[in-house]
HTML snippet that shows the backbone in 3Dmol.js (N, CA, C, O; Angstrom):
<script src="https://3Dmol.org/build/3Dmol-min.js"></script>
<div id="view" style="width:600px;height:400px;position:relative"></div>
<script>
const pdb = `
ATOM      1  N   MET A   1      21.509  17.496  -2.199  1.00  0.00           N
ATOM      2  CA  MET A   1      21.412  16.236  -1.479  1.00  0.00           C
ATOM      3  C   MET A   1      20.421  16.397  -0.328  1.00  0.00           C
ATOM      4  O   MET A   1      20.472  17.367   0.428  1.00  0.00           O
ATOM      5  N   VAL A   2      19.531  15.437  -0.216  1.00  0.00           N
ATOM      6  CA  VAL A   2      18.516  15.444   0.836  1.00  0.00           C
ATOM      7  C   VAL A   2      19.037  14.634   2.015  1.00  0.00           C
ATOM      8  O   VAL A   2      19.587  13.549   1.830  1.00  0.00           O
ATOM      9  N   THR A   3      18.866  15.153   3.217  1.00  0.00           N
ATOM     10  CA  THR A   3      19.286  14.414   4.409  1.00  0.00           C
ATOM     11  C   THR A   3      18.354  13.224   4.636  1.00  0.00           C
ATOM     12  O   THR A   3      17.241  13.195   4.113  1.00  0.00           O
ATOM     13  N   LEU A   4      18.805  12.258   5.405  1.00  0.00           N
ATOM     14  CA  LEU A   4      17.985  11.107   5.737  1.00  0.00           C
ATOM     15  C   LEU A   4      16.717  11.555   6.464  1.00  0.00           C
ATOM     16  O   LEU A   4      15.624  11.063   6.183  1.00  0.00           O
ATOM     17  N   GLU A   5      16.871  12.480   7.388  1.00  0.00           N
ATOM     18  CA  GLU A   5      15.714  12.984   8.145  1.00  0.00           C
ATOM     19  C   GLU A   5      14.678  13.626   7.221  1.00  0.00           C
ATOM     20  O   GLU A   5      13.477  13.414   7.389  1.00  0.00           O
ATOM     21  N   GLU A   6      15.141  14.407   6.254  1.00  0.00           N
ATOM     22  CA  GLU A   6      14.218  15.064   5.318  1.00  0.00           C
ATOM     23  C   GLU A   6      13.562  14.038   4.407  1.00  0.00           C
ATOM     24  O   GLU A   6      12.377  14.161   4.098  1.00  0.00           O
ATOM     25  N   ALA A   7      14.302  13.036   3.974  1.00  0.00           N
ATOM     26  CA  ALA A   7      13.727  11.980   3.135  1.00  0.00           C
ATOM     27  C   ALA A   7      12.628  11.241   3.883  1.00  0.00           C
ATOM     28  O   ALA A   7      11.577  10.948   3.314  1.00  0.00           O
ATOM     29  N   ILE A   8      12.864  10.939   5.148  1.00  0.00           N
ATOM     30  CA  ILE A   8      11.852  10.255   5.961  1.00  0.00           C
ATOM     31  C   ILE A   8      10.626  11.140   6.131  1.00  0.00           C
ATOM     32  O   ILE A   8       9.500  10.655   6.026  1.00  0.00           O
ATOM     33  N   ARG A   9      10.821  12.423   6.390  1.00  0.00           N
ATOM     34  CA  ARG A   9       9.687  13.354   6.512  1.00  0.00           C
ATOM     35  C   ARG A   9       8.869  13.383   5.226  1.00  0.00           C
ATOM     36  O   ARG A   9       7.639  13.414   5.269  1.00  0.00           O
ATOM     37  N   ARG A  10       9.547  13.372   4.089  1.00  0.00           N
ATOM     38  CA  ARG A  10       8.858  13.417   2.793  1.00  0.00           C
ATOM     39  C   ARG A  10       8.078  12.138   2.502  1.00  0.00           C
ATOM     40  O   ARG A  10       7.169  12.145   1.671  1.00  0.00           O
ATOM     41  N   MET A  11       8.422  11.044   3.174  1.00  0.00           N
ATOM     42  CA  MET A  11       7.717   9.772   2.970  1.00  0.00           C
ATOM     43  C   MET A  11       6.703   9.481   4.065  1.00  0.00           C
ATOM     44  O   MET A  11       5.973   8.494   3.973  1.00  0.00           O
ATOM     45  N   THR A  12       6.638  10.318   5.107  1.00  0.00           N
ATOM     46  CA  THR A  12       5.762  10.020   6.243  1.00  0.00           C
ATOM     47  C   THR A  12       4.805  11.167   6.536  1.00  0.00           C
ATOM     48  O   THR A  12       3.663  11.154   6.078  1.00  0.00           O
ATOM     49  N   SER A  13       5.256  12.149   7.287  1.00  0.00           N
ATOM     50  CA  SER A  13       4.352  13.209   7.736  1.00  0.00           C
ATOM     51  C   SER A  13       3.909  14.134   6.607  1.00  0.00           C
ATOM     52  O   SER A  13       2.790  14.646   6.649  1.00  0.00           O
ATOM     53  N   LEU A  14       4.741  14.361   5.608  1.00  0.00           N
ATOM     54  CA  LEU A  14       4.359  15.262   4.513  1.00  0.00           C
ATOM     55  C   LEU A  14       3.186  14.702   3.702  1.00  0.00           C
ATOM     56  O   LEU A  14       2.205  15.421   3.514  1.00  0.00           O
ATOM     57  N   PRO A  15       3.236  13.448   3.209  1.00  0.00           N
ATOM     58  CA  PRO A  15       2.067  12.936   2.490  1.00  0.00           C
ATOM     59  C   PRO A  15       0.840  12.769   3.392  1.00  0.00           C
ATOM     60  O   PRO A  15      -0.287  12.960   2.936  1.00  0.00           O
ATOM     61  N   ALA A  16       1.044  12.415   4.665  1.00  0.00           N
ATOM     62  CA  ALA A  16      -0.094  12.306   5.578  1.00  0.00           C
ATOM     63  C   ALA A  16      -0.798  13.655   5.703  1.00  0.00           C
ATOM     64  O   ALA A  16      -2.027  13.716   5.720  1.00  0.00           O
ATOM     65  N   LEU A  17      -0.031  14.720   5.789  1.00  0.00           N
ATOM     66  CA  LEU A  17      -0.600  16.068   5.853  1.00  0.00           C
ATOM     67  C   LEU A  17      -1.292  16.429   4.540  1.00  0.00           C
ATOM     68  O   LEU A  17      -2.408  16.947   4.539  1.00  0.00           O
ATOM     69  N   LYS A  18      -0.626  16.152   3.434  1.00  0.00           N
ATOM     70  CA  LYS A  18      -1.159  16.488   2.111  1.00  0.00           C
ATOM     71  C   LYS A  18      -2.493  15.794   1.850  1.00  0.00           C
ATOM     72  O   LYS A  18      -3.417  16.398   1.305  1.00  0.00           O
ATOM     73  N   PHE A  19      -2.589  14.514   2.244  1.00  0.00           N
ATOM     74  CA  PHE A  19      -3.804  13.747   1.989  1.00  0.00           C
ATOM     75  C   PHE A  19      -4.758  13.735   3.183  1.00  0.00           C
ATOM     76  O   PHE A  19      -5.727  12.976   3.207  1.00  0.00           O
ATOM     77  N   GLN A  20      -4.473  14.579   4.169  1.00  0.00           N
ATOM     78  CA  GLN A  20      -5.323  14.755   5.347  1.00  0.00           C
ATOM     79  C   GLN A  20      -5.599  13.440   6.079  1.00  0.00           C
ATOM     80  O   GLN A  20      -6.726  13.170   6.492  1.00  0.00           O
ATOM     81  N   LEU A  21      -4.543  12.625   6.231  1.00  0.00           N
ATOM     82  CA  LEU A  21      -4.630  11.380   6.993  1.00  0.00           C
ATOM     83  C   LEU A  21      -4.230  11.716   8.425  1.00  0.00           C
ATOM     84  O   LEU A  21      -3.057  11.627   8.787  1.00  0.00           O
ATOM     85  N   LYS A  22      -5.191  12.096   9.221  1.00  0.00           N
ATOM     86  CA  LYS A  22      -4.940  12.694  10.525  1.00  0.00           C
ATOM     87  C   LYS A  22      -4.338  11.740  11.564  1.00  0.00           C
ATOM     88  O   LYS A  22      -3.774  12.200  12.557  1.00  0.00           O
ATOM     89  N   ASP A  23      -4.448  10.418  11.355  1.00  0.00           N
ATOM     90  CA  ASP A  23      -3.920   9.476  12.342  1.00  0.00           C
ATOM     91  C   ASP A  23      -2.630   8.806  11.860  1.00  0.00           C
ATOM     92  O   ASP A  23      -2.257   7.751  12.373  1.00  0.00           O
ATOM     93  N   ARG A  24      -1.953   9.399  10.892  1.00  0.00           N
ATOM     94  CA  ARG A  24      -0.748   8.789  10.323  1.00  0.00           C
ATOM     95  C   ARG A  24       0.341   9.837  10.111  1.00  0.00           C
ATOM     96  O   ARG A  24       0.088  11.041  10.100  1.00  0.00           O
ATOM     97  N   GLY A  25       1.572   9.328   9.942  1.00  0.00           N
ATOM     98  CA  GLY A  25       2.675  10.201   9.559  1.00  0.00           C
ATOM     99  C   GLY A  25       3.605  10.611  10.684  1.00  0.00           C
ATOM    100  O   GLY A  25       4.708  11.096  10.431  1.00  0.00           O
ATOM    101  N   LEU A  26       3.176  10.422  11.920  1.00  0.00           N
ATOM    102  CA  LEU A  26       4.001  10.778  13.076  1.00  0.00           C
ATOM    103  C   LEU A  26       3.953   9.649  14.097  1.00  0.00           C
ATOM    104  O   LEU A  26       3.015   8.853  14.123  1.00  0.00           O
ATOM    105  N   ILE A  27       4.979   9.597  14.933  1.00  0.00           N
ATOM    106  CA  ILE A  27       4.974   8.642  16.042  1.00  0.00           C
ATOM    107  C   ILE A  27       4.583   9.411  17.293  1.00  0.00           C
ATOM    108  O   ILE A  27       5.391  10.136  17.873  1.00  0.00           O
ATOM    109  N   LYS A  28       3.327   9.239  17.699  1.00  0.00           N
ATOM    110  CA  LYS A  28       2.845   9.848  18.929  1.00  0.00           C
ATOM    111  C   LYS A  28       1.545   9.172  19.335  1.00  0.00           C
ATOM    112  O   LYS A  28       0.903   8.505  18.525  1.00  0.00           O
ATOM    113  N   GLU A  29       1.168   9.346  20.575  1.00  0.00           N
ATOM    114  CA  GLU A  29      -0.024   8.708  21.127  1.00  0.00           C
ATOM    115  C   GLU A  29      -1.248   9.027  20.278  1.00  0.00           C
ATOM    116  O   GLU A  29      -1.457  10.170  19.870  1.00  0.00           O
ATOM    117  N   GLY A  30      -2.054   7.994  20.018  1.00  0.00           N
ATOM    118  CA  GLY A  30      -3.280   8.163  19.253  1.00  0.00           C
ATOM    119  C   GLY A  30      -3.119   7.965  17.759  1.00  0.00           C
ATOM    120  O   GLY A  30      -4.107   7.936  17.025  1.00  0.00           O
ATOM    121  N   MET A  31      -1.882   7.830  17.301  1.00  0.00           N
ATOM    122  CA  MET A  31      -1.631   7.642  15.873  1.00  0.00           C
ATOM    123  C   MET A  31      -1.593   6.157  15.558  1.00  0.00           C
ATOM    124  O   MET A  31      -1.296   5.338  16.428  1.00  0.00           O
ATOM    125  N   THR A  32      -1.897   5.809  14.308  1.00  0.00           N
ATOM    126  CA  THR A  32      -1.787   4.430  13.847  1.00  0.00           C
ATOM    127  C   THR A  32      -0.317   4.040  13.835  1.00  0.00           C
ATOM    128  O   THR A  32       0.529   4.794  13.355  1.00  0.00           O
ATOM    129  N   ALA A  33      -0.018   2.857  14.367  1.00  0.00           N
ATOM    130  CA  ALA A  33       1.382   2.424  14.488  1.00  0.00           C
ATOM    131  C   ALA A  33       1.873   1.791  13.185  1.00  0.00           C
ATOM    132  O   ALA A  33       1.715   0.589  12.974  1.00  0.00           O
ATOM    133  N   ASP A  34       2.461   2.599  12.325  1.00  0.00           N
ATOM    134  CA  ASP A  34       3.167   2.148  11.129  1.00  0.00           C
ATOM    135  C   ASP A  34       4.615   2.573  11.327  1.00  0.00           C
ATOM    136  O   ASP A  34       4.939   3.755  11.205  1.00  0.00           O
ATOM    137  N   ILE A  35       5.483   1.619  11.632  1.00  0.00           N
ATOM    138  CA  ILE A  35       6.871   1.945  11.986  1.00  0.00           C
ATOM    139  C   ILE A  35       7.818   1.013  11.249  1.00  0.00           C
ATOM    140  O   ILE A  35       7.560  -0.186  11.139  1.00  0.00           O
ATOM    141  N   VAL A  36       8.921   1.568  10.742  1.00  0.00           N
ATOM    142  CA  VAL A  36       9.970   0.786  10.098  1.00  0.00           C
ATOM    143  C   VAL A  36      11.274   1.059  10.836  1.00  0.00           C
ATOM    144  O   VAL A  36      11.662   2.213  11.017  1.00  0.00           O
ATOM    145  N   VAL A  37      11.956  -0.016  11.263  1.00  0.00           N
ATOM    146  CA  VAL A  37      13.264   0.098  11.900  1.00  0.00           C
ATOM    147  C   VAL A  37      14.273  -0.458  10.903  1.00  0.00           C
ATOM    148  O   VAL A  37      14.216  -1.631  10.537  1.00  0.00           O
ATOM    149  N   PHE A  38      15.203   0.403  10.464  1.00  0.00           N
ATOM    150  CA  PHE A  38      16.147  -0.016   9.435  1.00  0.00           C
ATOM    151  C   PHE A  38      17.541   0.489   9.726  1.00  0.00           C
ATOM    152  O   PHE A  38      17.739   1.401  10.528  1.00  0.00           O
ATOM    153  N   ASP A  39      18.509  -0.125   9.055  1.00  0.00           N
ATOM    154  CA  ASP A  39      19.910   0.298   9.125  1.00  0.00           C
ATOM    155  C   ASP A  39      20.238   0.924   7.786  1.00  0.00           C
ATOM    156  O   ASP A  39      20.337   0.228   6.776  1.00  0.00           O
ATOM    157  N   GLU A  40      20.406   2.221   7.775  1.00  0.00           N
ATOM    158  CA  GLU A  40      20.602   2.930   6.507  1.00  0.00           C
ATOM    159  C   GLU A  40      21.822   2.439   5.728  1.00  0.00           C
ATOM    160  O   GLU A  40      21.864   2.583   4.506  1.00  0.00           O
ATOM    161  N   VAL A  41      22.800   1.872   6.399  1.00  0.00           N
ATOM    162  CA  VAL A  41      24.000   1.361   5.725  1.00  0.00           C
ATOM    163  C   VAL A  41      23.715   0.015   5.052  1.00  0.00           C
ATOM    164  O   VAL A  41      24.305  -0.301   4.019  1.00  0.00           O
ATOM    165  N   GLN A  42      22.819  -0.769   5.633  1.00  0.00           N
ATOM    166  CA  GLN A  42      22.528  -2.105   5.117  1.00  0.00           C
ATOM    167  C   GLN A  42      21.379  -2.154   4.117  1.00  0.00           C
ATOM    168  O   GLN A  42      21.199  -3.173   3.451  1.00  0.00           O
ATOM    169  N   VAL A  43      20.603  -1.095   3.992  1.00  0.00           N
ATOM    170  CA  VAL A  43      19.449  -1.115   3.096  1.00  0.00           C
ATOM    171  C   VAL A  43      19.922  -1.314   1.656  1.00  0.00           C
ATOM    172  O   VAL A  43      20.774  -0.586   1.146  1.00  0.00           O
ATOM    173  N   LYS A  44      19.336  -2.329   1.024  1.00  0.00           N
ATOM    174  CA  LYS A  44      19.694  -2.627  -0.366  1.00  0.00           C
ATOM    175  C   LYS A  44      18.494  -3.258  -1.062  1.00  0.00           C
ATOM    176  O   LYS A  44      17.866  -4.176  -0.535  1.00  0.00           O
ATOM    177  N   ASP A  45      18.191  -2.756  -2.238  1.00  0.00           N
ATOM    178  CA  ASP A  45      17.114  -3.309  -3.060  1.00  0.00           C
ATOM    179  C   ASP A  45      17.674  -4.477  -3.850  1.00  0.00           C
ATOM    180  O   ASP A  45      18.579  -4.294  -4.664  1.00  0.00           O
ATOM    181  N   LEU A  46      17.151  -5.677  -3.624  1.00  0.00           N
ATOM    182  CA  LEU A  46      17.641  -6.873  -4.304  1.00  0.00           C
ATOM    183  C   LEU A  46      16.803  -7.251  -5.518  1.00  0.00           C
ATOM    184  O   LEU A  46      17.128  -8.215  -6.212  1.00  0.00           O
ATOM    185  N   SER A  47      15.734  -6.511  -5.786  1.00  0.00           N
ATOM    186  CA  SER A  47      14.895  -6.858  -6.926  1.00  0.00           C
ATOM    187  C   SER A  47      15.616  -6.558  -8.237  1.00  0.00           C
ATOM    188  O   SER A  47      16.405  -5.619  -8.342  1.00  0.00           O
ATOM    189  N   THR A  48      15.315  -7.385  -9.223  1.00  0.00           N
ATOM    190  CA  THR A  48      15.871  -7.220 -10.565  1.00  0.00           C
ATOM    191  C   THR A  48      14.725  -7.359 -11.557  1.00  0.00           C
ATOM    192  O   THR A  48      13.589  -7.638 -11.173  1.00  0.00           O
ATOM    193  N   PHE A  49      15.024  -7.165 -12.813  1.00  0.00           N
ATOM    194  CA  PHE A  49      14.007  -7.339 -13.841  1.00  0.00           C
ATOM    195  C   PHE A  49      13.474  -8.767 -13.809  1.00  0.00           C
ATOM    196  O   PHE A  49      12.271  -8.984 -13.955  1.00  0.00           O
ATOM    197  N   ASP A  50      14.367  -9.749 -13.618  1.00  0.00           N
ATOM    198  CA  ASP A  50      13.985 -11.158 -13.577  1.00  0.00           C
ATOM    199  C   ASP A  50      13.323 -11.560 -12.258  1.00  0.00           C
ATOM    200  O   ASP A  50      12.506 -12.480 -12.233  1.00  0.00           O
ATOM    201  N   LYS A  51      13.669 -10.877 -11.163  1.00  0.00           N
ATOM    202  CA  LYS A  51      13.114 -11.181  -9.834  1.00  0.00           C
ATOM    203  C   LYS A  51      12.565  -9.895  -9.213  1.00  0.00           C
ATOM    204  O   LYS A  51      13.144  -9.369  -8.262  1.00  0.00           O
ATOM    205  N   PRO A  52      11.445  -9.386  -9.751  1.00  0.00           N
ATOM    206  CA  PRO A  52      10.935  -8.085  -9.282  1.00  0.00           C
ATOM    207  C   PRO A  52      10.370  -8.098  -7.867  1.00  0.00           C
ATOM    208  O   PRO A  52      10.176  -7.035  -7.279  1.00  0.00           O
ATOM    209  N   HIS A  53      10.099  -9.285  -7.304  1.00  0.00           N
ATOM    210  CA  HIS A  53       9.481  -9.361  -5.976  1.00  0.00           C
ATOM    211  C   HIS A  53      10.469  -9.749  -4.875  1.00  0.00           C
ATOM    212  O   HIS A  53      10.052 -10.115  -3.776  1.00  0.00           O
ATOM    213  N   ALA A  54      11.764  -9.674  -5.155  1.00  0.00           N
ATOM    214  CA  ALA A  54      12.768 -10.001  -4.133  1.00  0.00           C
ATOM    215  C   ALA A  54      12.705  -8.958  -3.017  1.00  0.00           C
ATOM    216  O   ALA A  54      12.590  -7.759  -3.275  1.00  0.00           O
ATOM    217  N   TYR A  55      12.783  -9.436  -1.776  1.00  0.00           N
ATOM    218  CA  TYR A  55      12.755  -8.524  -0.635  1.00  0.00           C
ATOM    219  C   TYR A  55      14.048  -7.727  -0.537  1.00  0.00           C
ATOM    220  O   TYR A  55      15.123  -8.231  -0.860  1.00  0.00           O
ATOM    221  N   SER A  56      13.938  -6.488  -0.092  1.00  0.00           N
ATOM    222  CA  SER A  56      15.103  -5.660   0.190  1.00  0.00           C
ATOM    223  C   SER A  56      15.725  -6.103   1.504  1.00  0.00           C
ATOM    224  O   SER A  56      15.072  -6.765   2.311  1.00  0.00           O
ATOM    225  N   THR A  57      16.976  -5.744   1.720  1.00  0.00           N
ATOM    226  CA  THR A  57      17.637  -6.055   2.990  1.00  0.00           C
ATOM    227  C   THR A  57      17.818  -4.772   3.794  1.00  0.00           C
ATOM    228  O   THR A  57      17.693  -3.670   3.261  1.00  0.00           O
ATOM    229  N   GLY A  58      18.110  -4.929   5.077  1.00  0.00           N
ATOM    230  CA  GLY A  58      18.378  -3.787   5.937  1.00  0.00           C
ATOM    231  C   GLY A  58      17.180  -3.288   6.716  1.00  0.00           C
ATOM    232  O   GLY A  58      17.318  -2.426   7.584  1.00  0.00           O
ATOM    233  N   PHE A  59      15.993  -3.824   6.413  1.00  0.00           N
ATOM    234  CA  PHE A  59      14.779  -3.455   7.130  1.00  0.00           C
ATOM    235  C   PHE A  59      14.548  -4.508   8.207  1.00  0.00           C
ATOM    236  O   PHE A  59      14.043  -5.594   7.923  1.00  0.00           O
ATOM    237  N   HIS A  60      14.919  -4.185   9.442  1.00  0.00           N
ATOM    238  CA  HIS A  60      14.924  -5.164  10.515  1.00  0.00           C
ATOM    239  C   HIS A  60      13.531  -5.446  11.084  1.00  0.00           C
ATOM    240  O   HIS A  60      13.189  -6.599  11.344  1.00  0.00           O
ATOM    241  N   TYR A  61      12.737  -4.407  11.275  1.00  0.00           N
ATOM    242  CA  TYR A  61      11.401  -4.576  11.846  1.00  0.00           C
ATOM    243  C   TYR A  61      10.429  -3.650  11.133  1.00  0.00           C
ATOM    244  O   TYR A  61      10.755  -2.501  10.836  1.00  0.00           O
ATOM    245  N   VAL A  62       9.230  -4.161  10.859  1.00  0.00           N
ATOM    246  CA  VAL A  62       8.167  -3.342  10.273  1.00  0.00           C
ATOM    247  C   VAL A  62       6.892  -3.635  11.054  1.00  0.00           C
ATOM    248  O   VAL A  62       6.509  -4.790  11.236  1.00  0.00           O
ATOM    249  N   ILE A  63       6.250  -2.576  11.505  1.00  0.00           N
ATOM    250  CA  ILE A  63       4.977  -2.681  12.209  1.00  0.00           C
ATOM    251  C   ILE A  63       3.936  -1.965  11.353  1.00  0.00           C
ATOM    252  O   ILE A  63       4.100  -0.791  11.020  1.00  0.00           O
ATOM    253  N   VAL A  64       2.871  -2.673  11.000  1.00  0.00           N
ATOM    254  CA  VAL A  64       1.803  -2.119  10.166  1.00  0.00           C
ATOM    255  C   VAL A  64       0.507  -2.169  10.962  1.00  0.00           C
ATOM    256  O   VAL A  64       0.077  -3.242  11.386  1.00  0.00           O
ATOM    257  N   ASN A  65      -0.106  -1.029  11.162  1.00  0.00           N
ATOM    258  CA  ASN A  65      -1.338  -0.941  11.955  1.00  0.00           C
ATOM    259  C   ASN A  65      -1.186  -1.635  13.302  1.00  0.00           C
ATOM    260  O   ASN A  65      -2.116  -2.281  13.786  1.00  0.00           O
ATOM    261  N   GLY A  66      -0.011  -1.499  13.900  1.00  0.00           N
ATOM    262  CA  GLY A  66       0.246  -2.053  15.218  1.00  0.00           C
ATOM    263  C   GLY A  66       0.607  -3.534  15.233  1.00  0.00           C
ATOM    264  O   GLY A  66       0.778  -4.116  16.305  1.00  0.00           O
ATOM    265  N   VAL A  67       0.726  -4.155  14.053  1.00  0.00           N
ATOM    266  CA  VAL A  67       1.015  -5.588  13.958  1.00  0.00           C
ATOM    267  C   VAL A  67       2.428  -5.793  13.411  1.00  0.00           C
ATOM    268  O   VAL A  67       2.778  -5.241  12.368  1.00  0.00           O
ATOM    269  N   LEU A  68       3.232  -6.582  14.110  1.00  0.00           N
ATOM    270  CA  LEU A  68       4.588  -6.884  13.659  1.00  0.00           C
ATOM    271  C   LEU A  68       4.512  -7.675  12.360  1.00  0.00           C
ATOM    272  O   LEU A  68       3.964  -8.777  12.331  1.00  0.00           O
ATOM    273  N   THR A  69       5.061  -7.115  11.291  1.00  0.00           N
ATOM    274  CA  THR A  69       4.972  -7.706   9.956  1.00  0.00           C
ATOM    275  C   THR A  69       6.318  -8.231   9.483  1.00  0.00           C
ATOM    276  O   THR A  69       6.377  -9.240   8.781  1.00  0.00           O
ATOM    277  N   VAL A  70       7.395  -7.563   9.857  1.00  0.00           N
ATOM    278  CA  VAL A  70       8.755  -8.035   9.589  1.00  0.00           C
ATOM    279  C   VAL A  70       9.470  -8.088  10.931  1.00  0.00           C
ATOM    280  O   VAL A  70       9.541  -7.092  11.652  1.00  0.00           O
ATOM    281  N   ASP A  71      10.000  -9.265  11.255  1.00  0.00           N
ATOM    282  CA  ASP A  71      10.682  -9.492  12.525  1.00  0.00           C
ATOM    283  C   ASP A  71      12.101  -9.965  12.229  1.00  0.00           C
ATOM    284  O   ASP A  71      12.302 -11.076  11.737  1.00  0.00           O
ATOM    285  N   ASN A  72      13.084  -9.117  12.531  1.00  0.00           N
ATOM    286  CA  ASN A  72      14.493  -9.428  12.271  1.00  0.00           C
ATOM    287  C   ASN A  72      14.705  -9.811  10.803  1.00  0.00           C
ATOM    288  O   ASN A  72      15.322 -10.831  10.496  1.00  0.00           O
ATOM    289  N   GLU A  73      14.186  -8.977   9.912  1.00  0.00           N
ATOM    290  CA  GLU A  73      14.294  -9.096   8.449  1.00  0.00           C
ATOM    291  C   GLU A  73      13.514 -10.268   7.858  1.00  0.00           C
ATOM    292  O   GLU A  73      13.710 -10.591   6.686  1.00  0.00           O
ATOM    293  N   LYS A  74      12.652 -10.906   8.614  1.00  0.00           N
ATOM    294  CA  LYS A  74      11.840 -12.027   8.120  1.00  0.00           C
ATOM    295  C   LYS A  74      10.363 -11.648   8.179  1.00  0.00           C
ATOM    296  O   LYS A  74       9.870 -11.206   9.217  1.00  0.00           O
ATOM    297  N   HIS A  75       9.659 -11.825   7.060  1.00  0.00           N
ATOM    298  CA  HIS A  75       8.226 -11.532   7.019  1.00  0.00           C
ATOM    299  C   HIS A  75       7.496 -12.537   7.898  1.00  0.00           C
ATOM    300  O   HIS A  75       7.749 -13.739   7.810  1.00  0.00           O
ATOM    301  N   THR A  76       6.592 -12.053   8.745  1.00  0.00           N
ATOM    302  CA  THR A  76       5.880 -12.909   9.692  1.00  0.00           C
ATOM    303  C   THR A  76       4.648 -13.574   9.080  1.00  0.00           C
ATOM    304  O   THR A  76       4.065 -14.480   9.676  1.00  0.00           O
ATOM    305  N   GLY A  77       4.262 -13.128   7.905  1.00  0.00           N
ATOM    306  CA  GLY A  77       3.033 -13.626   7.296  1.00  0.00           C
ATOM    307  C   GLY A  77       1.843 -12.734   7.595  1.00  0.00           C
ATOM    308  O   GLY A  77       0.778 -12.894   6.997  1.00  0.00           O
ATOM    309  N   ALA A  78       2.014 -11.800   8.511  1.00  0.00           N
ATOM    310  CA  ALA A  78       0.930 -10.870   8.855  1.00  0.00           C
ATOM    311  C   ALA A  78       0.619  -9.969   7.667  1.00  0.00           C
ATOM    312  O   ALA A  78       1.511  -9.562   6.923  1.00  0.00           O
ATOM    313  N   ARG A  79      -0.656  -9.671   7.508  1.00  0.00           N
ATOM    314  CA  ARG A  79      -1.100  -8.795   6.422  1.00  0.00           C
ATOM    315  C   ARG A  79      -2.079  -7.778   7.012  1.00  0.00           C
ATOM    316  O   ARG A  79      -3.282  -7.838   6.762  1.00  0.00           O
ATOM    317  N   ALA A  80      -1.543  -6.848   7.794  1.00  0.00           N
ATOM    318  CA  ALA A  80      -2.383  -5.900   8.539  1.00  0.00           C
ATOM    319  C   ALA A  80      -2.655  -4.603   7.783  1.00  0.00           C
ATOM    320  O   ALA A  80      -3.361  -3.732   8.291  1.00  0.00           O
ATOM    321  N   GLY A  81      -2.110  -4.463   6.589  1.00  0.00           N
ATOM    322  CA  GLY A  81      -2.311  -3.236   5.821  1.00  0.00           C
ATOM    323  C   GLY A  81      -3.745  -3.103   5.340  1.00  0.00           C
ATOM    324  O   GLY A  81      -4.479  -4.087   5.246  1.00  0.00           O
ATOM    325  N   LYS A  82      -4.130  -1.877   5.039  1.00  0.00           N
ATOM    326  CA  LYS A  82      -5.461  -1.628   4.495  1.00  0.00           C
ATOM    327  C   LYS A  82      -5.389  -0.428   3.566  1.00  0.00           C
ATOM    328  O   LYS A  82      -4.506   0.420   3.698  1.00  0.00           O
ATOM    329  N   ALA A  83      -6.314  -0.364   2.636  1.00  0.00           N
ATOM    330  CA  ALA A  83      -6.374   0.754   1.703  1.00  0.00           C
ATOM    331  C   ALA A  83      -6.773   2.022   2.446  1.00  0.00           C
ATOM    332  O   ALA A  83      -7.633   1.994   3.326  1.00  0.00           O
ATOM    333  N   LEU A  84      -6.146   3.122   2.086  1.00  0.00           N
ATOM    334  CA  LEU A  84      -6.468   4.416   2.687  1.00  0.00           C
ATOM    335  C   LEU A  84      -7.157   5.279   1.634  1.00  0.00           C
ATOM    336  O   LEU A  84      -6.768   5.278   0.466  1.00  0.00           O
ATOM    337  N   TYR A  85      -8.161   5.998   2.049  1.00  0.00           N
ATOM    338  CA  TYR A  85      -8.893   6.857   1.149  1.00  0.00           C
ATOM    339  C   TYR A  85      -8.911   8.265   1.701  1.00  0.00           C
ATOM    340  O   TYR A  85      -9.103   8.470   2.899  1.00  0.00           O
ATOM    341  N   SER A  86      -8.710   9.231   0.826  1.00  0.00           N
ATOM    342  CA  SER A  86      -8.774  10.630   1.226  1.00  0.00           C
ATOM    343  C   SER A  86     -10.225  10.982   1.513  1.00  0.00           C
ATOM    344  O   SER A  86     -11.140  10.434   0.899  1.00  0.00           O
ATOM    345  N   LYS A  87     -10.428  11.897   2.446  1.00  0.00           N
ATOM    346  CA  LYS A  87     -11.771  12.301   2.802  1.00  0.00           C
ATOM    347  C   LYS A  87     -12.257  13.475   1.967  1.00  0.00           C
ATOM    348  O   LYS A  87     -13.295  14.066   2.264  1.00  0.00           O
ATOM    349  N   ASN A  88     -11.503  13.815   0.917  1.00  0.00           N
ATOM    350  CA  ASN A  88     -11.902  14.943   0.039  1.00  0.00           C
ATOM    351  C   ASN A  88     -12.974  14.539  -0.912  1.00  0.00           C
ATOM    352  O   ASN A  88     -13.426  15.355  -1.716  1.00  0.00           O
TER     353      ASN A  88
END
`;
const viewer = $3Dmol.createViewer("view");
viewer.addModel(pdb, "pdb");
viewer.setStyle({}, {cartoon: {color: "spectrum"}});
viewer.zoomTo();
viewer.render();
</script>
């Protein structure tokens, strides 16, 4: 069983390190602000085969490139994401 902390590391700083994305993966000064605030007890995937684009619950706030994208579980309409390319 993987701890929550280890799962988060495997989805954030580990791939950022692997793909040499030097401004991502950690929360610290100078890094790109990609942050998710969630309640691990409330997180639930609501998508089904018939409704594959249904939003999940339990994700209270999402900040993408410093822009608030989900505010109190409601999408703000912001689309601040961008494609990332490895420098290899």
